[in-house]
C-alpha positions in Angstrom: -219.2 -72.1 111.1 -218.7 -73.5 114.6 -215.8 -72.3 116.7 -212.7 -74.6 116.7 -213.9 -76.0 113.3 -211.0 -77.4 111.2 -211.4 -76.4 107.5 -209.8 -78.8 105.0 -207.8 -80.3 107.8 -205.6 -77.1 107.9 -207.3 -73.9 109.1 -208.6 -74.0 112.7 -211.2 -71.3 113.4 -210.5 -69.6 116.7 -212.4 -66.4 117.2 -215.3 -64.7 115.3 -214.0 -61.2 114.5 -216.6 -59.9 112.1 -220.0 -60.7 110.6 -221.8 -59.1 107.6 -224.4 -59.6 105.0 -222.2 -62.1 103.1 -220.9 -64.2 105.9 -218.4 -64.2 108.7 -214.7 -63.5 109.3 -212.7 -65.6 111.7 -209.3 -65.4 113.2 -207.8 -68.8 112.5 -204.6 -70.8 112.8 -202.9 -72.3 109.7 -201.9 -75.7 111.2 -199.5 -76.4 108.3 -197.5 -73.2 108.6 -198.1 -72.4 112.2 -199.3 -68.8 111.5 -202.5 -66.9 112.2 -204.7 -65.9 109.3 -208.2 -64.5 108.7 -210.8 -66.8 107.1 -213.8 -65.3 105.4 -216.7 -67.8 105.2 -219.4 -66.9 102.8 -223.0 -67.8 103.6 -224.0 -71.4 102.6 -225.6 -71.5 99.2 -228.5 -73.6 100.5 -230.5 -76.4 98.8 -233.1 -73.9 97.3 -230.6 -72.7 94.8 -230.7 -74.1 91.3 -227.9 -76.6 90.7 -226.7 -75.0 87.5 -226.6 -71.6 89.2 -224.5 -72.9 92.1 -222.1 -74.6 89.7 -221.6 -71.3 87.8 -221.3 -69.5 91.1 -218.6 -71.8 92.4 -216.6 -71.3 89.2 -217.1 -67.5 89.6 -215.9 -67.8 93.2 -212.7 -69.7 92.1 -212.1 -67.2 89.3 -212.5 -64.1 91.5 -210.5 -65.7 94.3 -207.6 -66.3 91.9 -207.8 -62.7 90.8 -207.7 -61.5 94.4 -204.8 -63.9 95.2 -202.8 -62.5 92.3 -202.9 -59.0 93.7 -199.6 -58.1 95.3 -199.4 -54.6 96.6 -198.7 -53.2 100.0 -202.1 -51.5 100.0 -204.1 -54.7 99.2 -204.9 -57.5 101.6 -203.1 -60.6 100.7 -205.2 -63.7 99.8 -203.3 -66.9 100.7 -205.9 -69.7 99.8 -209.5 -70.4 98.9 -211.8 -73.3 98.6 -215.1 -74.9 99.7 -215.7 -76.9 102.9 -219.1 -78.5 103.7 -220.9 -76.3 101.2 -219.2 -73.1 102.5 -217.0 -71.1 100.2 -214.1 -69.6 102.1 -211.1 -67.3 101.5 -207.9 -67.4 103.6 -206.3 -63.9 104.0 -203.5 -62.3 105.9 -204.6 -61.4 109.5 -204.3 -57.6 109.8 -203.5 -55.9 113.1 -205.4 -52.6 113.0 -208.8 -51.0 112.8 -211.0 -50.3 109.7 -212.0 -46.7 109.1 -215.5 -47.3 110.5 -214.0 -48.5 113.8 -211.6 -45.5 113.8 -214.5 -43.1 113.5 -216.3 -44.8 116.3 -213.1 -44.7 118.4 -212.8 -41.0 117.8 -215.3 -39.2 120.1 -215.8 -36.4 117.5 -216.6 -39.0 114.8 -214.0 -37.7 112.3 -210.2 -38.1 111.7 -207.4 -35.5 111.8 -206.9 -33.8 108.5 -203.3 -35.1 108.1 -204.6 -38.6 108.6 -207.3 -38.1 106.0 -204.7 -36.9 103.4 -202.4 -39.8 104.2 -205.2 -42.3 103.8 -206.3 -40.7 100.6 -202.8 -41.0 99.1 -202.3 -44.6 100.2 -205.8 -45.8 98.9 -205.2 -44.0 95.6 -201.8 -45.8 95.3 -203.5 -49.2 95.9 -206.4 -48.4 93.5 -203.9 -47.3 90.8 -202.3 -50.7 91.0 -205.5 -52.7 91.0 -207.1 -50.7 88.2 -203.9 -51.3 86.1 -204.7 -55.0 86.5 -208.2 -54.4 85.1 -209.9 -54.9 88.5 -212.6 -52.6 89.9 -213.5 -53.0 93.6 -217.2 -52.0 93.3 -217.8 -51.8 97.1 -215.3 -49.4 98.5 -216.4 -48.2 102.0 -214.8 -47.4 105.4 -215.4 -50.9 106.6 -213.3 -52.3 103.7 -210.3 -50.0 104.4 -207.9 -51.0 107.2 -205.5 -48.7 109.0 -202.7 -50.8 110.5 -200.8 -50.1 113.7 -197.8 -48.8 111.8 -199.9 -46.4 109.7 -200.2 -48.5 106.6 -203.5 -48.6 104.8 -204.9 -51.7 103.1 -208.1 -52.3 101.0 -210.0 -55.5 101.7 -212.4 -57.7 99.8 -211.4 -57.3 96.1 -213.7 -59.4 94.0 -216.1 -60.1 96.8 -218.5 -57.4 95.7 -219.2 -59.1 92.4 -219.6 -62.5 94.1 -222.1 -60.9 96.5 -224.1 -59.6 93.6 -224.2 -63.1 92.0 -225.2 -64.8 95.3 -228.0 -62.3 95.8 -226.8 -60.4 98.9 -227.8 -57.0 97.5 -228.6 -54.0 99.6 -232.3 -54.9 99.1 -233.2 -51.3 98.6 -235.2 -51.6 95.5 -235.3 -55.4 94.9 -233.5 -56.3 91.7 -231.6 -54.1 89.3 -229.2 -52.4 91.6 -225.5 -53.2 91.2 -223.7 -54.5 94.3 -222.5 -51.8 96.6 -223.3 -50.1 99.9 -225.8 -47.2 99.3 -223.9 -44.5 101.1 -220.9 -45.1 98.9 -222.4 -46.1 95.5 -221.6 -44.1 92.4 -224.5 -42.7 90.3 -223.6 -45.1 87.5 -223.9 -48.1 89.9 -227.3 -46.8 91.0 -228.5 -46.4 87.4 -227.2 -49.8 86.3 -224.9 -48.2 83.8 -221.4 -49.1 82.7 -219.0 -49.3 85.6 -215.3 -48.7 85.3 -212.4 -47.6 87.6 -213.9 -44.2 88.1 -216.8 -45.7 90.1 -214.2 -46.6 92.7 -213.0 -43.0 92.7 -216.5 -41.8 93.5 -216.7 -44.3 96.3 -213.4 -43.1 97.6 -214.7 -39.5 97.6 -217.6 -40.7 99.8 -215.2 -42.4 102.2 -213.0 -39.3 102.4 -216.1 -37.1 103.0 -217.2 -39.2 105.9 -213.8 -39.6 107.7 -213.3 -35.8 107.3 -216.7 -34.6 108.5 -218.0 -37.6 110.5 -220.9 -38.3 108.1 -221.2 -39.5 104.5 -222.2 -36.9 101.8 -225.8 -38.1 101.9 -226.8 -39.2 105.4 -230.6 -39.6 105.2 -232.3 -42.4 107.1 -234.3 -43.4 104.0 -232.3 -45.5 101.6 -234.1 -44.3 98.6 -233.3 -40.7 99.6 -229.6 -41.7 99.8 -229.7 -43.0 96.3 -231.4 -39.9 94.9 -228.8 -37.8 96.6 -226.0 -39.6 94.8 -227.9 -39.2 91.5 -229.2 -35.7 91.7 -227.8 -33.6 94.6 -224.5 -31.8 95.0 -223.1 -32.5 98.5 -222.2 -29.6 100.8 -218.5 -28.6 100.5 -216.2 -30.0 103.2 -215.1 -26.6 104.4 -218.7 -25.7 105.1 -218.8 -28.5 107.6 -215.3 -28.3 109.0 -213.3 -25.1 108.9 -209.8 -26.5 109.2 -210.1 -28.5 106.0 -207.5 -27.2 103.5 -208.8 -26.0 100.1 -206.9 -28.6 98.1 -208.6 -31.4 100.0 -212.0 -29.8 99.6 -211.4 -29.5 95.8 -210.1 -33.1 95.5 -213.2 -34.6 97.2 -215.5 -32.3 95.2 -214.0 -33.6 92.0 -214.2 -37.2 93.1 -217.9 -36.8 93.8 -218.7 -35.5 90.3 -222.0 -37.0 89.0 -220.5 -38.2 85.7 -217.3 -40.3 85.4 -215.7 -37.9 82.8 -215.8 -35.0 85.4 -213.8 -37.0 87.9 -210.0 -37.4 87.9 -209.0 -39.6 85.0 -207.5 -42.4 87.1 -206.1 -43.1 90.6 -202.5 -42.4 89.5 -203.4 -38.9 88.5 -205.3 -38.5 91.8 -202.3 -39.7 93.8 -200.0 -37.3 92.0 -202.5 -34.4 92.6 -202.6 -35.3 96.4 -198.8 -35.4 96.7 -198.3 -32.1 94.7 -201.1 -30.3 96.6 -199.8 -31.5 100.0 -196.3 -30.5 99.1 -197.4 -27.0 98.2 -199.6 -26.7 101.2 -196.7 -27.7 103.5 -194.4 -24.9 102.3 -194.2 -21.8 104.6 -197.1 -19.6 103.6 -198.9 -22.5 101.8 -202.6 -22.4 101.7 -203.5 -26.0 102.3 -202.2 -26.6 105.8 -204.6 -26.3 108.7 -204.4 -22.9 110.3 -202.0 -22.6 113.2 -199.0 -20.7 114.5 -196.0 -20.5 112.0 -193.3 -23.2 112.3 -189.7 -22.1 112.5 -187.3 -24.1 110.4 -184.8 -23.8 113.2 -185.5 -22.9 116.9 -184.2 -19.8 118.4 -181.5 -19.8 121.0 -182.0 -20.9 124.6 -184.1 -17.9 125.3 -187.6 -19.3 124.9 -189.1 -22.4 123.3 -189.6 -22.8 119.6 -193.0 -22.3 118.1 -194.5 -25.3 116.2 -197.4 -26.0 113.9 -200.1 -28.5 114.6 -198.7 -31.3 116.7 -195.2 -29.7 116.6 -195.1 -30.1 112.8 -192.4 -28.9 110.5 -193.9 -27.6 107.2 -191.1 -29.3 105.2 -192.3 -32.7 106.3 -195.3 -34.6 104.9 -198.6 -33.8 106.5 -199.1 -37.3 107.9 -196.3 -36.5 110.4 -198.3 -33.7 112.0 -200.5 -35.9 114.1 -197.8 -38.2 115.6 -197.8 -38.6 119.3 -194.9 -37.5 121.4 -192.7 -40.3 122.8 -191.7 -40.4 126.4 -188.6 -38.4 127.2 -185.9 -40.2 129.3 -183.5 -38.2 131.5 -180.0 -37.7 130.4 -176.8 -35.8 131.3 -175.3 -32.8 129.6 -172.2 -34.7 128.6 -171.5 -36.8 125.5 -172.9 -40.3 125.7 -170.7 -43.3 125.1 -173.3 -45.5 123.5 -176.0 -44.8 120.9 -179.6 -45.7 121.7 -181.8 -47.9 119.6 -182.6 -45.9 116.4 -186.3 -46.5 117.0 -186.1 -44.8 120.4 -185.0 -41.5 119.0 -183.5 -38.9 121.4 -183.2 -40.2 124.9 -181.6 -37.4 126.7 -180.0 -33.9 126.5 -176.5 -33.5 125.0 -174.3 -30.6 124.0 -171.2 -30.4 121.8 -168.1 -30.2 124.0 -166.8 -26.7 124.5 -163.1 -25.8 123.9 -160.6 -25.9 126.8 -161.7 -23.9 129.8 -159.9 -20.9 131.2 -158.0 -17.9 129.7 -154.9 -20.0 128.9 -156.7 -22.0 126.2 -155.0 -21.9 122.8 -157.6 -20.3 120.7 -161.2 -19.0 121.1 -163.6 -21.1 123.1 -166.3 -22.8 121.0 -169.7 -21.6 122.0 -171.8 -24.0 124.0 -174.7 -25.4 122.0 -178.1 -24.6 123.5 -179.8 -27.5 125.2 -182.7 -28.6 123.1 -186.1 -28.3 124.7 -188.2 -31.4 125.5 -190.6 -30.4 122.8 -187.9 -30.4 120.1 -186.7 -33.8 121.3 -190.2 -35.2 121.2 -190.9 -33.9 117.7 -187.5 -35.3 116.3 -188.2 -38.6 118.0 -191.6 -38.9 116.3 -190.2 -38.0 112.9 -187.4 -40.5 113.2 -189.9 -43.2 114.1 -192.1 -42.1 111.1 -189.1 -42.6 108.8 -188.4 -46.1 110.2 -192.1 -47.0 109.7 -192.0 -45.9 106.1 -188.9 -48.0 105.5 -190.7 -51.0 106.9 -193.4 -50.4 104.4 -190.9 -50.3 101.6 -191.6 -46.6 100.9 -187.8 -45.8 100.8 -188.0 -42.5 98.9 -190.3 -41.0 101.5 -188.3 -42.5 104.3 -185.2 -40.9 102.9 -186.8 -37.5 102.8 -187.9 -37.8 106.5 -184.5 -39.0 107.7 -182.7 -36.3 105.8 -184.8 -33.6 107.3 -184.4 -35.1 110.8 -180.6 -35.4 110.3 -180.4 -31.7 109.4 -182.4 -30.7 112.4 -180.4 -32.9 114.8 -177.1 -31.7 113.4 -178.2 -28.1 113.9 -179.6 -28.7 117.4 -177.2 -31.4 118.7 -174.1 -31.3 116.6 -172.7 -33.3 113.7 -171.1 -36.0 115.9 -174.0 -36.5 118.3 -175.0 -40.2 118.3 -178.6 -39.4 117.4 -177.5 -37.2 114.4 -175.3 -40.1 113.2 -178.2 -42.5 113.7 -180.3 -40.4 111.4 -177.4 -40.2 108.9 -177.1 -44.0 109.0 -180.8 -44.3 108.1 -180.2 -41.8 105.2 -177.5 -44.1 103.9 -179.7 -47.1 104.3 -182.5 -45.5 102.2 -180.0 -44.4 99.6 -178.8 -48.0 99.1 -182.3 -49.3 98.8 -183.2 -46.7 96.1 -180.2 -47.5 93.9 -178.1 -44.5 94.8 -175.2 -46.7 95.9 -172.4 -44.2 95.5 -174.3 -41.6 97.6 -174.9 -44.3 100.2 -171.2 -45.1 100.4 -170.3 -41.5 101.1 -173.0 -41.4 103.9 -171.9 -44.6 105.6 -168.2 -43.5 105.5 -169.2 -40.2 107.1 -171.2 -42.1 109.8 -168.4 -44.6 110.5 -165.8 -41.8 110.9 -168.1 -39.8 113.2 -169.0 -42.8 115.3 -165.3 -43.8 115.7 -164.6 -40.3 117.0 -167.6 -40.3 119.3 -168.0 -43.9 120.4 -164.7 -45.6 119.6 -163.5 -47.9 116.9 -164.8 -51.1 118.4 -168.3 -49.8 119.4 -171.1 -52.0 117.9 -172.6 -49.0 116.1 -169.3 -48.0 114.6 -168.8 -51.6 113.3 -172.4 -51.6 111.9 -171.6 -48.5 109.8 -168.3 -50.0 108.6 -170.1 -53.2 107.7 -172.7 -51.3 105.7 -169.8 -49.5 104.0 -168.4 -52.9 103.0 -171.7 -54.0 101.7 -172.1 -50.9 99.5 -168.6 -51.3 98.2 -169.6 -54.8 97.1 -172.7 -53.4 95.4 -170.4 -51.1 93.4 -168.2 -54.1 92.3 -165.3 -53.0 94.5 -165.0 -56.4 96.1 -161.3 -56.2 97.1 -162.0 -53.0 99.2 -165.1 -54.6 100.6 -163.1 -57.7 101.6 -160.6 -55.6 103.5 -163.3 -53.8 105.4 -165.2 -57.0 106.2 -162.0 -58.7 107.5 -161.2 -55.8 109.8 -164.8 -55.6 111.1 -164.9 -59.3 111.7 -161.6 -59.2 113.7 -163.1 -56.5 115.9 -166.4 -58.3 116.4 -164.7 -61.6 117.3 -162.5 -59.8 119.8 -165.3 -57.7 121.4 -168.4 -59.9 121.0 -167.2 -63.5 120.5 -167.2 -65.8 117.6 -170.9 -66.9 118.0 -172.5 -63.5 118.5 -175.2 -62.9 115.8 -173.5 -59.8 114.6 -170.2 -61.6 114.2 -171.9 -64.4 112.3 -173.7 -61.9 110.0 -170.3 -60.3 109.2 -168.8 -63.7 108.5 -171.7 -64.5 106.2 -171.2 -61.3 104.3 -167.5 -62.1 104.0 -168.3 -65.5 102.5 -170.6 -63.9 100.0 -167.9 -61.4 99.0 -165.3 -64.1 98.7 -167.4 -65.8 96.1 -167.6 -62.6 94.1 -163.8 -62.4 94.2 -163.6 -65.9 92.7 -162.4 -67.5 95.8 -165.0 -70.2 95.8 -163.4 -72.8 98.0 -162.8 -70.1 100.7 -166.3 -68.9 100.3 -167.7 -72.5 100.7 -165.7 -73.2 103.8 -166.6 -69.9 105.5 -170.3 -70.2 104.6 -170.3 -73.8 105.9 -168.8 -72.8 109.2 -171.3 -69.9 109.6 -174.2 -72.2 108.7 -173.2 -74.7 111.4 -172.7 -71.9 114.0 -176.1 -70.3 113.1 -177.8 -73.8 113.4 -176.3 -74.1 116.8 -177.1 -70.6 118.0 -180.4 -69.8 116.1 -181.8 -73.1 115.0 -181.9 -75.0 111.7 -185.0 -73.3 110.3 -184.1 -69.7 111.4 -184.2 -67.4 108.3 -180.5 -66.4 108.9 -179.4 -70.0 109.0 -181.3 -70.7 105.8 -179.7 -67.7 104.1 -176.2 -69.0 104.8 -177.1 -72.6 103.8 -178.4 -71.0 100.5 -174.9 -69.5 100.1 -173.3 -72.9 100.8 -175.5 -74.4 98.0 -174.4 -71.6 95.6 -170.7 -72.3 96.3 -171.3 -76.0 95.8 -172.9 -75.4 92.4 -170.1 -73.1 91.4 -167.6 -75.8 92.3 -169.5 -78.3 90.1 -170.8 -80.3 93.1 -174.4 -80.2 91.8 -175.7 -83.3 93.6 -174.8 -81.7 97.0 -176.1 -78.3 95.8 -179.4 -79.8 94.8 -179.8 -81.5 98.2 -179.0 -78.3 100.1 -181.3 -76.1 97.9 -184.1 -78.6 98.5 -183.5 -78.5 102.3 -183.5 -74.7 102.2 -186.7 -74.5 100.2 -188.4 -76.9 102.6 -187.2 -74.9 105.7 -188.3 -71.6 104.2 -191.7 -72.9 103.3 -192.1 -74.0 107.0 -190.7 -70.8 108.5 -191.8 -68.2 106.0 -194.6 -69.8 104.0 -194.7 -71.3 100.5 -195.4 -68.0 98.7 -192.5 -66.1 100.4 -190.1 -64.7 97.9 -187.1 -66.4 99.6 -189.0 -69.8 99.4 -189.6 -69.3 95.7 -186.0 -68.2 95.1 -184.8 -71.5 96.6 -187.2 -73.5 94.4 -185.8 -71.7 91.4 -182.3 -72.8 92.3 -183.5 -76.4 92.8 -184.6 -76.2 89.1 -181.1 -74.9 88.1 -179.5 -77.8 89.9 -181.8 -80.3 88.3 -181.0 -78.9 84.9 -177.2 -79.0 85.5 -177.5 -82.7 86.5 -179.3 -83.5 83.2 -182.6 -84.1 84.9 -184.4 -81.6 82.6 -187.8 -83.4 82.7 -188.0 -82.8 86.5 -186.7 -79.3 86.1 -189.3 -78.6 83.5 -192.1 -79.8 85.8 -190.7 -77.7 88.6 -190.5 -74.5 86.5 -194.1 -74.9 85.3 -195.3 -75.0 88.9 -193.0 -72.1 89.8 -194.2 -69.9 86.9 -197.8 -70.5 88.1 -196.9 -69.6 91.7 -194.8 -66.6 90.7 -197.6 -65.2 88.4 -200.2 -65.7 91.2 -198.1 -64.1 93.9 -196.2 -61.3 91.9 -198.0 -61.1 88.6 -197.2 -62.4 85.1 -194.7 -59.6 84.2 -192.8 -59.6 87.4 -189.0 -60.0 86.8 -188.9 -63.2 88.9 -191.9 -64.7 87.1 -190.0 -64.0 83.8 -186.9 -65.6 85.3 -188.8 -68.8 86.0 -190.2 -68.7 82.5 -186.7 -68.3 81.1 -185.7 -71.5 83.0 -188.6 -73.3 81.6 -187.6 -72.3 78.1 -184.0 -73.4 78.7 -185.1 -76.9 79.8 -187.4 -77.2 76.9 -184.3 -76.8 74.7 -182.4 -79.3 76.7 -185.2 -81.8 75.9 -184.8 -80.9 72.2 -188.2 -79.3 72.1 -186.8 -76.4 70.2 -189.9 -75.0 68.6 -191.5 -74.7 72.0 -188.3 -73.3 73.5 -188.0 -70.7 70.8 -191.6 -69.6 71.3 -191.1 -69.3 75.1 -187.9 -67.4 74.7 -189.4 -64.9 72.2 -192.3 -64.3 74.5 -190.2 -63.7 77.6 -187.8 -61.5 75.6 -190.7 -59.3 74.4 -192.1 -58.9 77.9 -188.7 -58.2 79.4 -188.0 -55.6 76.7 -191.3 -53.9 77.5 -190.9 -54.1 81.3 -187.2 -53.8 81.9 -185.9 -52.2 78.7 -184.1 -53.4 75.6 -180.6 -53.2 77.1 -181.4 -54.8 80.5 -179.1 -57.8 81.2 -182.1 -60.1 81.6 -183.6 -58.9 78.3 -180.2 -59.6 76.6 -180.1 -63.1 78.2 -183.5 -63.9 76.7 -182.5 -62.5 73.3 -179.4 -64.7 73.3 -181.7 -67.7 74.1 -183.7 -66.8 71.0 -180.5 -67.0 69.0 -179.7 -70.4 70.5 -183.1 -71.8 69.5 -182.7 -70.4 66.0 -179.3 -72.1 65.7 -180.6 -75.5 66.9 -183.4 -75.2 64.3 -180.8 -74.6 61.6 -181.8 -71.0 61.0 -178.2 -69.7 61.3 -178.7 -66.5 59.3 -181.5 -65.4 61.7 -179.4 -66.5 64.7 -176.4 -64.4 63.4 -178.6 -61.3 63.3 -179.8 -61.8 66.9 -176.3 -62.7 68.3 -174.9 -59.5 66.7 -177.7 -57.4 68.3 -176.9 -58.9 71.7 -173.2 -58.2 71.3 -173.7 -54.6 70.2 -176.0 -54.0 73.1 -173.5 -55.4 75.6 -170.6 -53.5 74.1 -172.6 -50.3 74.3 -173.7 -50.8 77.9 -170.8 -52.7 79.4 -167.8 -51.9 77.1 -166.2 -53.9 74.4 -163.8 -55.8 76.8 -166.5 -56.8 79.3 -166.6 -60.7 79.7 -170.3 -60.7 78.6 -169.6 -58.7 75.5 -166.7 -60.9 74.6 -168.8 -64.0 75.1 -171.4 -62.6 72.7 -168.7 -61.9 70.1 -167.6 -65.5 70.5 -171.2 -66.6 69.9 -171.2 -64.5 66.7 -168.0 -66.1 65.5 -169.4 -69.6 66.1 -172.4 -68.7 64.1 -170.2 -67.4 61.2 -168.5 -70.8 61.2 -171.8 -72.6 60.9 -172.6 -70.4 57.9 -169.3 -71.4 56.2 -167.8 -67.9 56.7 -164.6 -69.2 58.3 -162.3 -66.2 57.5 -164.7 -63.8 59.2 -165.0 -66.1 62.1 -161.2 -66.4 62.6 -160.8 -62.6 62.4 -163.5 -62.2 65.1 -161.9 -64.8 67.3 -158.6 -62.9 67.1 -160.2 -59.6 68.0 -161.8 -61.2 71.0 -158.5 -62.8 72.1 -156.8 -59.4 71.8 -159.4 -57.7 73.9 -159.1 -60.4 76.6 -155.3 -59.9 76.7 -155.7 -56.2 76.9 -158.2 -56.6 79.8 -155.9 -58.9 81.7 -152.9 -56.6 81.2 -155.0 -53.7 82.6 -155.7 -55.7 85.8 -152.0 -56.4 86.4 
């Protein structure tokens, strides 16, 4: 492909960034969305190919590209688009900023990677393979060049599906002519070489070859003759890792040895088991006295007093932290005073100076014993804590919240011991602990952590300091998550008053607080107040940030929600459509926020009686959700539920019932039988049965929903009461009026009891 070529009028090729046996990879610009992407152009098929063959090949390409595009995992390269242009098949993928493992080996003068990096890469690749194998997809060509290490430490596997395409096109390794399954010889499993049955365990063998090479600097069979390489895979046991590199822990040696077993049955059963084994072995090795950590001086859990510097493991590592933190580089240490700071640094910056907890009053006249002065931490301690804090932030950005929480808790404990509980950096770590707790569903624990941080920051920094207000705002957010909206409102109002006084009405942090206040007002049932507040914030954000800024669009989404709740569906529809268009432009058509706005467009169309348009929208949305997130993702199922509802509105009840039953069955399997979404689907099944005149069947389903909601939510919860009303209506349809009246009375009594309890 020529430089500056424009593919399909959309993708402009800018720089050639890679070339291989199957084609070229270009850095390109997506002119429609204004973002940079990678475009992989396969070699032209050529006129010599049989027409029927090329037709089949194109279909195979489309099928494999769709499979690759459906993969959604942090460890798999995202495929955005695919097609054919001037006889060239192409894939459009996310542009990754990083180096593949082959390049990293070349960058490293010794031709091998640090052991902690190897273990981290092994765990991340195993996680990605576990996901893809669950989808029934085998890579077939796993090698260092197909594994990327990004700048933030994340690992991604590239080229899923391409290996099989290459085999069909004829780009084999050309080692023995025909008969060899596609793959690179240094990383091919024995069953690939022999042309036998290939399953997920072939990828595990290839992973073993990759780990062997990045650990030792050479693949397990490194002969110059290709045939000798293949014979090695088939017949020869490779030398143990520890015989080639003495600092390799025993657990890593054993894992690679098992991955390189000649028969699939001797290897780990699957990638999930492999990942669990890596995590367990690494955890054991990192304990004091563990056998898997590279040899080095012992690491002290807490440093000694000021007399002397602490002793550290490799790279200043703490054995209680994951091994991948060992190799982190030390950040630059800024100078600082020995007095308490009045402002907290950026959390990403870690410790920026020395600090001690204030001593008690000086002199013999002080009332009570003088508090001992806390030893000044050494620069080495500061650097190690800085690196670990940054590691926790990186894990959070990757969505690995459990691991991020472990890191932040360990750093918080070290900082509290070394610097004191109210030091700004200690509180910064505790703030991140709270954030990870809220992201992992431990909302009550997160609330306690944020309250503690807010109180400490108020003592240390003052009530109006931005960091104090940030902690209080997170406190309000978590209160809302717990359903304590009245308390959340009080905190939001107080924080907003402080932000307006100290920062101004149009400061982004002030506007964020006002947005959260609008959201909480709607949950309190104050819809008009919520609408007015959100509308004011949207106008201010448009003025300050721009009309298509994600924050502006989030607030306009809230405006549309309030409009819908107020019954102003025509205005809600127009606003949701504008938000969907803005998000597609700013974030991309496949971004979750864009898809969420499209879902709400469908809701609005249905409410306006435009069910034919809603049905068409939901069909497209189901396809996009399944492609981006998978067919069983909760959001895909939500779109399918909307599709079923609109089928019913169009009186296509047989189709609606079939759709509702299918969605209900999947939700029960994926989310559980008592999940709110499962119960919504089950109720929709009952609705369909009723409209088809099958009231006895409908009664059974309505009762099951009511019993589940009572068990989970309580008998006086509004949803449980609504289900009992459904049941009573069904009894009426069956001519069982007395039972229906008795049930209506019971529901009314529970409602009165609930209202009395609120007063």
